[in-house]
mmCIF file as gemmi writes it, N, C-alpha and C atoms, coordinates in Angstrom:
data_model
loop_
_atom_site.group_PDB
_atom_site.id
_atom_site.type_symbol
_atom_site.label_atom_id
_atom_site.label_alt_id
_atom_site.label_comp_id
_atom_site.label_asym_id
_atom_site.label_entity_id
_atom_site.label_seq_id
_atom_site.pdbx_PDB_ins_code
_atom_site.Cartn_x
_atom_site.Cartn_y
_atom_site.Cartn_z
_atom_site.occupancy
_atom_site.B_iso_or_equiv
_atom_site.pdbx_formal_charge
_atom_site.auth_seq_id
_atom_site.auth_asym_id
_atom_site.pdbx_PDB_model_num
ATOM 1 N N . UNK Axp A 1 ? -18.485 137.733 147.191 1 0 ? 1 A 1
ATOM 2 C CA . UNK Axp A 1 ? -18.747 136.884 148.318 1 0 ? 1 A 1
ATOM 3 C C . UNK Axp A 1 ? -17.477 136.61 149.108 1 0 ? 1 A 1
ATOM 4 N N . UNK Axp A 2 ? -16.33 136.774 148.521 1 0 ? 2 A 1
ATOM 5 C CA . UNK Axp A 2 ? -15.082 136.47 149.201 1 0 ? 2 A 1
ATOM 6 C C . UNK Axp A 2 ? -14.424 137.732 149.727 1 0 ? 2 A 1
ATOM 7 N N . UNK Axp A 3 ? -15.213 138.634 150.24 1 0 ? 3 A 1
ATOM 8 C CA . UNK Axp A 3 ? -14.712 139.87 150.809 1 0 ? 3 A 1
ATOM 9 C C . UNK Axp A 3 ? -13.893 139.531 152.048 1 0 ? 3 A 1
ATOM 10 N N . UNK Axp A 4 ? -12.62 139.901 152.036 1 0 ? 4 A 1
ATOM 11 C CA . UNK Axp A 4 ? -11.718 139.469 153.105 1 0 ? 4 A 1
ATOM 12 C C . UNK Axp A 4 ? -11.486 140.54 154.154 1 0 ? 4 A 1
ATOM 13 N N . UNK Axp A 5 ? -12.34 141.525 154.221 1 0 ? 5 A 1
ATOM 14 C CA . UNK Axp A 5 ? -12.148 142.555 155.24 1 0 ? 5 A 1
ATOM 15 C C . UNK Axp A 5 ? -12.319 141.95 156.622 1 0 ? 5 A 1
ATOM 16 N N . UNK Axp A 6 ? -11.56 142.471 157.557 1 0 ? 6 A 1
ATOM 17 C CA . UNK Axp A 6 ? -11.677 142.007 158.937 1 0 ? 6 A 1
ATOM 18 C C . UNK Axp A 6 ? -12.072 143.178 159.816 1 0 ? 6 A 1
ATOM 19 N N . UNK Axp A 7 ? -12.669 142.846 160.915 1 0 ? 7 A 1
ATOM 20 C CA . UNK Axp A 7 ? -13.078 143.845 161.896 1 0 ? 7 A 1
ATOM 21 C C . UNK Axp A 7 ? -12.537 143.414 163.248 1 0 ? 7 A 1
ATOM 22 N N . UNK Axp A 8 ? -11.965 144.359 163.939 1 0 ? 8 A 1
ATOM 23 C CA . UNK Axp A 8 ? -11.5 144.064 165.291 1 0 ? 8 A 1
ATOM 24 C C . UNK Axp A 8 ? -12.257 144.987 166.231 1 0 ? 8 A 1
ATOM 25 N N . UNK Axp A 9 ? -12.93 144.384 167.178 1 0 ? 9 A 1
ATOM 26 C CA . UNK Axp A 9 ? -13.733 145.161 168.115 1 0 ? 9 A 1
ATOM 27 C C . UNK Axp A 9 ? -13.311 144.867 169.548 1 0 ? 9 A 1
ATOM 28 N N . UNK Axp A 10 ? -13.082 145.911 170.267 1 0 ? 10 A 1
ATOM 29 C CA . UNK Axp A 10 ? -12.901 145.81 171.712 1 0 ? 10 A 1
ATOM 30 C C . UNK Axp A 10 ? -13.919 146.763 172.308 1 0 ? 10 A 1
ATOM 31 N N . UNK Axp A 11 ? -14.896 146.207 172.979 1 0 ? 11 A 1
ATOM 32 C CA . UNK Axp A 11 ? -15.99 147.037 173.472 1 0 ? 11 A 1
ATOM 33 C C . UNK Axp A 11 ? -15.917 147.104 174.991 1 0 ? 11 A 1
ATOM 34 N N . UNK Axp A 12 ? -15.631 148.28 175.494 1 0 ? 12 A 1
ATOM 35 C CA . UNK Axp A 12 ? -15.599 148.435 176.95 1 0 ? 12 A 1
ATOM 36 C C . UNK Axp A 12 ? -17.027 148.506 177.492 1 0 ? 12 A 1
ATOM 37 N N . UNK Axp A 13 ? -17.126 148.361 178.78 1 0 ? 13 A 1
ATOM 38 C CA . UNK Axp A 13 ? -18.443 148.502 179.388 1 0 ? 13 A 1
ATOM 39 C C . UNK Axp A 13 ? -18.44 149.745 180.24 1 0 ? 13 A 1
ATOM 40 N N . UNK Axp A 14 ? -19.363 150.608 180.101 1 0 ? 14 A 1
ATOM 41 C CA . UNK Axp A 14 ? -20.43 150.632 179.114 1 0 ? 14 A 1
ATOM 42 C C . UNK Axp A 14 ? -19.871 151.039 177.751 1 0 ? 14 A 1
ATOM 43 N N . UNK Axp A 15 ? -20.464 150.522 176.685 1 0 ? 15 A 1
ATOM 44 C CA . UNK Axp A 15 ? -19.955 150.847 175.353 1 0 ? 15 A 1
ATOM 45 C C . UNK Axp A 15 ? -20.247 152.304 174.981 1 0 ? 15 A 1
ATOM 46 N N . UNK Axp A 16 ? -19.356 152.877 174.197 1 0 ? 16 A 1
ATOM 47 C CA . UNK Axp A 16 ? -19.559 154.243 173.721 1 0 ? 16 A 1
ATOM 48 C C . UNK Axp A 16 ? -20.413 154.201 172.456 1 0 ? 16 A 1
ATOM 49 N N . UNK Axp A 17 ? -20.856 155.347 172.039 1 0 ? 17 A 1
ATOM 50 C CA . UNK Axp A 17 ? -21.639 155.449 170.812 1 0 ? 17 A 1
ATOM 51 C C . UNK Axp A 17 ? -20.8 154.96 169.628 1 0 ? 17 A 1
ATOM 52 N N . UNK Axp A 18 ? -19.506 155.316 169.61 1 0 ? 18 A 1
ATOM 53 C CA . UNK Axp A 18 ? -18.62 154.872 168.528 1 0 ? 18 A 1
ATOM 54 C C . UNK Axp A 18 ? -18.486 153.347 168.517 1 0 ? 18 A 1
ATOM 55 N N . UNK Axp A 19 ? -18.375 152.74 169.689 1 0 ? 19 A 1
ATOM 56 C CA . UNK Axp A 19 ? -18.284 151.282 169.773 1 0 ? 19 A 1
ATOM 57 C C . UNK Axp A 19 ? -19.54 150.628 169.203 1 0 ? 19 A 1
ATOM 58 N N . UNK Axp A 20 ? -20.676 151.166 169.549 1 0 ? 20 A 1
ATOM 59 C CA . UNK Axp A 20 ? -21.941 150.612 169.065 1 0 ? 20 A 1
ATOM 60 C C . UNK Axp A 20 ? -22.079 150.81 167.555 1 0 ? 20 A 1
ATOM 61 N N . UNK Axp A 21 ? -21.593 151.945 167.037 1 0 ? 21 A 1
ATOM 62 C CA . UNK Axp A 21 ? -21.63 152.167 165.596 1 0 ? 21 A 1
ATOM 63 C C . UNK Axp A 21 ? -20.731 151.177 164.867 1 0 ? 21 A 1
ATOM 64 N N . UNK Axp A 22 ? -19.526 150.92 165.396 1 0 ? 22 A 1
ATOM 65 C CA . UNK Axp A 22 ? -18.629 149.95 164.769 1 0 ? 22 A 1
ATOM 66 C C . UNK Axp A 22 ? -19.227 148.553 164.807 1 0 ? 22 A 1
ATOM 67 N N . UNK Axp A 23 ? -19.858 148.206 165.909 1 0 ? 23 A 1
ATOM 68 C CA . UNK Axp A 23 ? -20.508 146.904 166.008 1 0 ? 23 A 1
ATOM 69 C C . UNK Axp A 23 ? -21.643 146.789 164.993 1 0 ? 23 A 1
ATOM 70 N N . UNK Axp A 24 ? -22.428 147.842 164.845 1 0 ? 24 A 1
ATOM 71 C CA . UNK Axp A 24 ? -23.523 147.838 163.876 1 0 ? 24 A 1
ATOM 72 C C . UNK Axp A 24 ? -22.975 147.701 162.46 1 0 ? 24 A 1
ATOM 73 N N . UNK Axp A 25 ? -21.871 148.373 162.152 1 0 ? 25 A 1
ATOM 74 C CA . UNK Axp A 25 ? -21.259 148.267 160.83 1 0 ? 25 A 1
ATOM 75 C C . UNK Axp A 25 ? -20.753 146.849 160.577 1 0 ? 25 A 1
ATOM 76 N N . UNK Axp A 26 ? -20.123 146.243 161.581 1 0 ? 26 A 1
ATOM 77 C CA . UNK Axp A 26 ? -19.626 144.873 161.427 1 0 ? 26 A 1
ATOM 78 C C . UNK Axp A 26 ? -20.779 143.9 161.198 1 0 ? 26 A 1
ATOM 79 N N . UNK Axp A 27 ? -21.863 144.068 161.94 1 0 ? 27 A 1
ATOM 80 C CA . UNK Axp A 27 ? -23.02 143.189 161.766 1 0 ? 27 A 1
ATOM 81 C C . UNK Axp A 27 ? -23.664 143.394 160.396 1 0 ? 27 A 1
ATOM 82 N N . UNK Axp A 28 ? -23.692 144.632 159.905 1 0 ? 28 A 1
ATOM 83 C CA . UNK Axp A 28 ? -24.239 144.901 158.572 1 0 ? 28 A 1
ATOM 84 C C . UNK Axp A 28 ? -23.392 144.209 157.508 1 0 ? 28 A 1
ATOM 85 N N . UNK Axp A 29 ? -22.06 144.23 157.674 1 0 ? 29 A 1
ATOM 86 C CA . UNK Axp A 29 ? -21.181 143.536 156.728 1 0 ? 29 A 1
ATOM 87 C C . UNK Axp A 29 ? -21.426 142.032 156.74 1 0 ? 29 A 1
ATOM 88 N N . UNK Axp A 30 ? -21.568 141.463 157.921 1 0 ? 30 A 1
ATOM 89 C CA . UNK Axp A 30 ? -21.834 140.025 158.04 1 0 ? 30 A 1
ATOM 90 C C . UNK Axp A 30 ? -23.164 139.687 157.363 1 0 ? 30 A 1
ATOM 91 N N . UNK Axp A 31 ? -24.177 140.476 157.619 1 0 ? 31 A 1
ATOM 92 C CA . UNK Axp A 31 ? -25.491 140.222 157.017 1 0 ? 31 A 1
ATOM 93 C C . UNK Axp A 31 ? -25.448 140.368 155.5 1 0 ? 31 A 1
ATOM 94 N N . UNK Axp A 32 ? -24.688 141.343 154.987 1 0 ? 32 A 1
ATOM 95 C CA . UNK Axp A 32 ? -24.564 141.532 153.544 1 0 ? 32 A 1
ATOM 96 C C . UNK Axp A 32 ? -23.901 140.315 152.909 1 0 ? 32 A 1
ATOM 97 N N . UNK Axp A 33 ? -22.828 139.821 153.528 1 0 ? 33 A 1
ATOM 98 C CA . UNK Axp A 33 ? -22.14 138.652 152.982 1 0 ? 33 A 1
ATOM 99 C C . UNK Axp A 33 ? -23.007 137.404 153.047 1 0 ? 33 A 1
ATOM 100 N N . UNK Axp A 34 ? -23.72 137.233 154.145 1 0 ? 34 A 1
ATOM 101 C CA . UNK Axp A 34 ? -24.623 136.082 154.243 1 0 ? 34 A 1
ATOM 102 C C . UNK Axp A 34 ? -25.711 136.151 153.185 1 0 ? 34 A 1
ATOM 103 N N . UNK Axp A 35 ? -26.25 137.334 152.967 1 0 ? 35 A 1
ATOM 104 C CA . UNK Axp A 35 ? -27.297 137.505 151.969 1 0 ? 35 A 1
ATOM 105 C C . UNK Axp A 35 ? -26.788 137.144 150.582 1 0 ? 35 A 1
ATOM 106 N N . UNK Axp A 36 ? -25.578 137.563 150.25 1 0 ? 36 A 1
ATOM 107 C CA . UNK Axp A 36 ? -24.993 137.219 148.945 1 0 ? 36 A 1
ATOM 108 C C . UNK Axp A 36 ? -24.786 135.711 148.846 1 0 ? 36 A 1
ATOM 109 N N . UNK Axp A 37 ? -24.353 135.089 149.924 1 0 ? 37 A 1
ATOM 110 C CA . UNK Axp A 37 ? -24.16 133.638 149.927 1 0 ? 37 A 1
ATOM 111 C C . UNK Axp A 37 ? -25.469 132.899 149.716 1 0 ? 37 A 1
ATOM 112 N N . UNK Axp A 38 ? -26.505 133.34 150.423 1 0 ? 38 A 1
ATOM 113 C CA . UNK Axp A 38 ? -27.814 132.695 150.26 1 0 ? 38 A 1
ATOM 114 C C . UNK Axp A 38 ? -28.332 132.883 148.835 1 0 ? 38 A 1
ATOM 115 N N . UNK Axp A 39 ? -28.107 134.056 148.271 1 0 ? 39 A 1
ATOM 116 C CA . UNK Axp A 39 ? -28.54 134.31 146.898 1 0 ? 39 A 1
ATOM 117 C C . UNK Axp A 39 ? -27.833 133.394 145.909 1 0 ? 39 A 1
ATOM 118 N N . UNK Axp A 40 ? -26.53 133.214 146.104 1 0 ? 40 A 1
ATOM 119 C CA . UNK Axp A 40 ? -25.767 132.323 145.218 1 0 ? 40 A 1
ATOM 120 C C . UNK Axp A 40 ? -26.267 130.889 145.335 1 0 ? 40 A 1
ATOM 121 N N . UNK Axp A 41 ? -26.533 130.446 146.556 1 0 ? 41 A 1
ATOM 122 C CA . UNK Axp A 41 ? -27.046 129.088 146.753 1 0 ? 41 A 1
ATOM 123 C C . UNK Axp A 41 ? -28.416 128.926 146.092 1 0 ? 41 A 1
ATOM 124 N N . UNK Axp A 42 ? -29.25 129.935 146.195 1 0 ? 42 A 1
ATOM 125 C CA . UNK Axp A 42 ? -30.581 129.864 145.579 1 0 ? 42 A 1
ATOM 126 C C . UNK Axp A 42 ? -30.474 129.778 144.06 1 0 ? 42 A 1
ATOM 127 N N . UNK Axp A 43 ? -29.552 130.547 143.48 1 0 ? 43 A 1
ATOM 128 C CA . UNK Axp A 43 ? -29.376 130.495 142.026 1 0 ? 43 A 1
ATOM 129 C C . UNK Axp A 43 ? -28.884 129.128 141.569 1 0 ? 43 A 1
ATOM 130 N N . UNK Axp A 44 ? -27.899 128.573 142.273 1 0 ? 44 A 1
ATOM 131 C CA . UNK Axp A 44 ? -27.373 127.264 141.911 1 0 ? 44 A 1
ATOM 132 C C . UNK Axp A 44 ? -28.468 126.205 142.037 1 0 ? 44 A 1
ATOM 133 N N . UNK Axp A 45 ? -29.215 126.244 143.113 1 0 ? 45 A 1
ATOM 134 C CA . UNK Axp A 45 ? -30.303 125.281 143.317 1 0 ? 45 A 1
ATOM 135 C C . UNK Axp A 45 ? -31.335 125.383 142.201 1 0 ? 45 A 1
ATOM 136 N N . UNK Axp A 46 ? -31.696 126.604 141.851 1 0 ? 46 A 1
ATOM 137 C CA . UNK Axp A 46 ? -32.684 126.804 140.794 1 0 ? 46 A 1
ATOM 138 C C . UNK Axp A 46 ? -32.18 126.251 139.456 1 0 ? 46 A 1
ATOM 139 N N . UNK Axp A 47 ? -30.919 126.518 139.137 1 0 ? 47 A 1
ATOM 140 C CA . UNK Axp A 47 ? -30.354 125.995 137.893 1 0 ? 47 A 1
ATOM 141 C C . UNK Axp A 47 ? -30.327 124.475 137.876 1 0 ? 47 A 1
ATOM 142 N N . UNK Axp A 48 ? -29.901 123.873 138.965 1 0 ? 48 A 1
ATOM 143 C CA . UNK Axp A 48 ? -29.835 122.413 139.025 1 0 ? 48 A 1
ATOM 144 C C . UNK Axp A 48 ? -31.216 121.782 138.894 1 0 ? 48 A 1
ATOM 145 N N . UNK Axp A 49 ? -32.206 122.387 139.539 1 0 ? 49 A 1
ATOM 146 C CA . UNK Axp A 49 ? -33.559 121.836 139.425 1 0 ? 49 A 1
ATOM 147 C C . UNK Axp A 49 ? -34.101 122.007 138.013 1 0 ? 49 A 1
ATOM 148 N N . UNK Axp A 50 ? -33.8 123.126 137.37 1 0 ? 50 A 1
ATOM 149 C CA . UNK Axp A 50 ? -34.254 123.318 135.989 1 0 ? 50 A 1
ATOM 150 C C . UNK Axp A 50 ? -33.602 122.293 135.064 1 0 ? 50 A 1
ATOM 151 N N . UNK Axp A 51 ? -32.289 122.088 135.23 1 0 ? 51 A 1
ATOM 152 C CA . UNK Axp A 51 ? -31.587 121.116 134.399 1 0 ? 51 A 1
ATOM 153 C C . UNK Axp A 51 ? -32.117 119.7 134.64 1 0 ? 51 A 1
ATOM 154 N N . UNK Axp A 52 ? -32.413 119.383 135.907 1 0 ? 52 A 1
ATOM 155 C CA . UNK Axp A 52 ? -32.97 118.073 136.221 1 0 ? 52 A 1
ATOM 156 C C . UNK Axp A 52 ? -34.334 117.905 135.561 1 0 ? 52 A 1
ATOM 157 N N . UNK Axp A 53 ? -35.141 118.954 135.601 1 0 ? 53 A 1
ATOM 158 C CA . UNK Axp A 53 ? -36.455 118.918 134.967 1 0 ? 53 A 1
ATOM 159 C C . UNK Axp A 53 ? -36.325 118.699 133.469 1 0 ? 53 A 1
ATOM 160 N N . UNK Axp A 54 ? -35.395 119.412 132.84 1 0 ? 54 A 1
ATOM 161 C CA . UNK Axp A 54 ? -35.187 119.25 131.399 1 0 ? 54 A 1
ATOM 162 C C . UNK Axp A 54 ? -34.675 117.847 131.066 1 0 ? 54 A 1
ATOM 163 N N . UNK Axp A 55 ? -33.776 117.315 131.893 1 0 ? 55 A 1
ATOM 164 C CA . UNK Axp A 55 ? -33.173 116.009 131.615 1 0 ? 55 A 1
ATOM 165 C C . UNK Axp A 55 ? -34.165 114.867 131.818 1 0 ? 55 A 1
ATOM 166 N N . UNK Axp A 56 ? -35.07 115.005 132.783 1 0 ? 56 A 1
ATOM 167 C CA . UNK Axp A 56 ? -35.987 113.907 133.09 1 0 ? 56 A 1
ATOM 168 C C . UNK Axp A 56 ? -37.355 114.067 132.452 1 0 ? 56 A 1
ATOM 169 N N . UNK Axp A 57 ? -37.677 115.289 132.027 1 0 ? 57 A 1
ATOM 170 C CA . UNK Axp A 57 ? -39.001 115.54 131.476 1 0 ? 57 A 1
ATOM 171 C C . UNK Axp A 57 ? -40.07 115.714 132.543 1 0 ? 57 A 1
ATOM 172 N N . UNK Axp A 58 ? -39.679 115.68 133.815 1 0 ? 58 A 1
ATOM 173 C CA . UNK Axp A 58 ? -40.644 115.885 134.897 1 0 ? 58 A 1
ATOM 174 C C . UNK Axp A 58 ? -40.912 117.373 135.064 1 0 ? 58 A 1
ATOM 175 N N . UNK Axp A 59 ? -42.136 117.735 135.413 1 0 ? 59 A 1
ATOM 176 C CA . UNK Axp A 59 ? -42.431 119.147 135.657 1 0 ? 59 A 1
ATOM 177 C C . UNK Axp A 59 ? -41.582 119.685 136.822 1 0 ? 59 A 1
ATOM 178 N N . UNK Axp A 60 ? -41.221 120.947 136.705 1 0 ? 60 A 1
ATOM 179 C CA . UNK Axp A 60 ? -40.431 121.614 137.747 1 0 ? 60 A 1
ATOM 180 C C . UNK Axp A 60 ? -41.115 121.488 139.116 1 0 ? 60 A 1
ATOM 181 N N . UNK Axp A 61 ? -42.439 121.645 139.134 1 0 ? 61 A 1
ATOM 182 C CA . UNK Axp A 61 ? -43.182 121.583 140.399 1 0 ? 61 A 1
ATOM 183 C C . UNK Axp A 61 ? -43.072 120.214 141.06 1 0 ? 61 A 1
ATOM 184 N N . UNK Axp A 62 ? -43.047 119.137 140.272 1 0 ? 62 A 1
ATOM 185 C CA . UNK Axp A 62 ? -42.904 117.794 140.834 1 0 ? 62 A 1
ATOM 186 C C . UNK Axp A 62 ? -41.522 117.61 141.468 1 0 ? 62 A 1
ATOM 187 N N . UNK Axp A 63 ? -40.516 118.155 140.817 1 0 ? 63 A 1
ATOM 188 C CA . UNK Axp A 63 ? -39.155 118.043 141.35 1 0 ? 63 A 1
ATOM 189 C C . UNK Axp A 63 ? -39.027 118.821 142.652 1 0 ? 63 A 1
ATOM 190 N N . UNK Axp A 64 ? -39.579 120.021 142.672 1 0 ? 64 A 1
ATOM 191 C CA . UNK Axp A 64 ? -39.532 120.824 143.899 1 0 ? 64 A 1
ATOM 192 C C . UNK Axp A 64 ? -40.275 120.109 145.022 1 0 ? 64 A 1
ATOM 193 N N . UNK Axp A 65 ? -41.44 119.54 144.726 1 0 ? 65 A 1
ATOM 194 C CA . UNK Axp A 65 ? -42.213 118.822 145.734 1 0 ? 65 A 1
ATOM 195 C C . UNK Axp A 65 ? -41.428 117.632 146.275 1 0 ? 65 A 1
ATOM 196 N N . UNK Axp A 66 ? -40.773 116.896 145.383 1 0 ? 66 A 1
ATOM 197 C CA . UNK Axp A 66 ? -39.988 115.735 145.825 1 0 ? 66 A 1
ATOM 198 C C . UNK Axp A 66 ? -38.815 116.169 146.704 1 0 ? 66 A 1
ATOM 199 N N . UNK Axp A 67 ? -38.122 117.253 146.303 1 0 ? 67 A 1
ATOM 200 C CA . UNK Axp A 67 ? -37.046 117.784 147.143 1 0 ? 67 A 1
ATOM 201 C C . UNK Axp A 67 ? -37.574 118.168 148.525 1 0 ? 67 A 1
ATOM 202 N N . UNK Axp A 68 ? -38.69 118.875 148.551 1 0 ? 68 A 1
ATOM 203 C CA . UNK Axp A 68 ? -39.248 119.338 149.827 1 0 ? 68 A 1
ATOM 204 C C . UNK Axp A 68 ? -39.6 118.16 150.734 1 0 ? 68 A 1
ATOM 205 N N . UNK Axp A 69 ? -40.241 117.139 150.172 1 0 ? 69 A 1
ATOM 206 C CA . UNK Axp A 69 ? -40.617 115.971 150.974 1 0 ? 69 A 1
ATOM 207 C C . UNK Axp A 69 ? -39.389 115.21 151.466 1 0 ? 69 A 1
ATOM 208 N N . UNK Axp A 70 ? -38.383 115.086 150.61 1 0 ? 70 A 1
ATOM 209 C CA . UNK Axp A 70 ? -37.16 114.379 151.001 1 0 ? 70 A 1
ATOM 210 C C . UNK Axp A 70 ? -36.431 115.133 152.106 1 0 ? 70 A 1
ATOM 211 N N . UNK Axp A 71 ? -36.281 116.449 151.93 1 0 ? 71 A 1
ATOM 212 C CA . UNK Axp A 71 ? -35.596 117.254 152.951 1 0 ? 71 A 1
ATOM 213 C C . UNK Axp A 71 ? -36.37 117.211 154.254 1 0 ? 71 A 1
ATOM 214 N N . UNK Axp A 72 ? -37.692 117.327 154.165 1 0 ? 72 A 1
ATOM 215 C CA . UNK Axp A 72 ? -38.51 117.289 155.381 1 0 ? 72 A 1
ATOM 216 C C . UNK Axp A 72 ? -38.337 115.974 156.131 1 0 ? 72 A 1
ATOM 217 N N . UNK Axp A 73 ? -38.213 114.881 155.396 1 0 ? 73 A 1
ATOM 218 C CA . UNK Axp A 73 ? -38.059 113.578 156.055 1 0 ? 73 A 1
ATOM 219 C C . UNK Axp A 73 ? -36.669 113.416 156.677 1 0 ? 73 A 1
ATOM 220 N N . UNK Axp A 74 ? -35.705 114.193 156.231 1 0 ? 74 A 1
ATOM 221 C CA . UNK Axp A 74 ? -34.337 114.086 156.748 1 0 ? 74 A 1
ATOM 222 C C . UNK Axp A 74 ? -34.117 114.939 157.998 1 0 ? 74 A 1
ATOM 223 N N . UNK Axp A 75 ? -34.985 115.906 158.227 1 0 ? 75 A 1
ATOM 224 C CA . UNK Axp A 75 ? -34.831 116.817 159.362 1 0 ? 75 A 1
ATOM 225 C C . UNK Axp A 75 ? -35.561 116.265 160.585 1 0 ? 75 A 1
ATOM 226 N N . UNK Axp A 76 ? -35.035 116.556 161.77 1 0 ? 76 A 1
ATOM 227 C CA . UNK Axp A 76 ? -35.756 116.122 162.976 1 0 ? 76 A 1
ATOM 228 C C . UNK Axp A 76 ? -37.075 116.888 163.081 1 0 ? 76 A 1
ATOM 229 N N . UNK Axp A 77 ? -38.057 116.293 163.74 1 0 ? 77 A 1
ATOM 230 C CA . UNK Axp A 77 ? -39.356 116.968 163.865 1 0 ? 77 A 1
ATOM 231 C C . UNK Axp A 77 ? -39.232 118.222 164.733 1 0 ? 77 A 1
ATOM 232 N N . UNK Axp A 78 ? -40.066 119.19 164.435 1 0 ? 78 A 1
ATOM 233 C CA . UNK Axp A 78 ? -40.112 120.401 165.265 1 0 ? 78 A 1
ATOM 234 C C . UNK Axp A 78 ? -40.687 120.029 166.621 1 0 ? 78 A 1
ATOM 235 N N . UNK Axp A 79 ? -40.028 120.518 167.649 1 0 ? 79 A 1
ATOM 236 C CA . UNK Axp A 79 ? -40.54 120.29 169.009 1 0 ? 79 A 1
ATOM 237 C C . UNK Axp A 79 ? -40.764 121.638 169.649 1 0 ? 79 A 1
ATOM 238 N N . UNK Axp A 80 ? -42.016 121.909 169.95 1 0 ? 80 A 1
ATOM 239 C CA . UNK Axp A 80 ? -42.351 123.173 170.606 1 0 ? 80 A 1
ATOM 240 C C . UNK Axp A 80 ? -42.188 123.024 172.103 1 0 ? 80 A 1
ATOM 241 N N . UNK Axp A 81 ? -41.536 124.027 172.689 1 0 ? 81 A 1
ATOM 242 C CA . UNK Axp A 81 ? -41.387 124.034 174.139 1 0 ? 81 A 1
ATOM 243 C C . UNK Axp A 81 ? -42.703 124.405 174.8 1 0 ? 81 A 1
ATOM 244 N N . UNK Axp A 82 ? -42.75 124.308 176.114 1 0 ? 82 A 1
ATOM 245 C CA . UNK Axp A 82 ? -44.001 124.571 176.831 1 0 ? 82 A 1
ATOM 246 C C . UNK Axp A 82 ? -44.466 125.996 176.666 1 0 ? 82 A 1
ATOM 247 N N . UNK Axp A 83 ? -43.529 126.961 176.415 1 0 ? 83 A 1
ATOM 248 C CA . UNK Axp A 83 ? -43.924 128.35 176.258 1 0 ? 83 A 1
ATOM 249 C C . UNK Axp A 83 ? -44.162 128.733 174.821 1 0 ? 83 A 1
ATOM 250 N N . UNK Axp A 84 ? -43.881 127.829 173.879 1 0 ? 84 A 1
ATOM 251 C CA . UNK Axp A 84 ? -44.053 128.146 172.468 1 0 ? 84 A 1
ATOM 252 C C . UNK Axp A 84 ? -45.471 127.846 172.027 1 0 ? 84 A 1
ATOM 253 N N . UNK Axp A 85 ? -45.889 128.568 170.975 1 0 ? 85 A 1
ATOM 254 C CA . UNK Axp A 85 ? -47.233 128.297 170.432 1 0 ? 85 A 1
ATOM 255 C C . UNK Axp A 85 ? -47.158 127.963 168.987 1 0 ? 85 A 1
């Protein structure tokens, strides 16, 4: 997750095929790192919820439901724009 590679892009207009390939490679690297980060967060969350379930004796499903309701109450409501459905 701590991959320290850097990418430097200078894209002229109109971009060349090589420029677009380098941009695609950079975006693939960013997406790969984000995916690994999300996976790590999911694993940590799952472990913490399991440990909480074991410590309290509450079913895992009840803990997940309580987390979901608490998080939902902390977020602003979804507001659909006039063009959204």
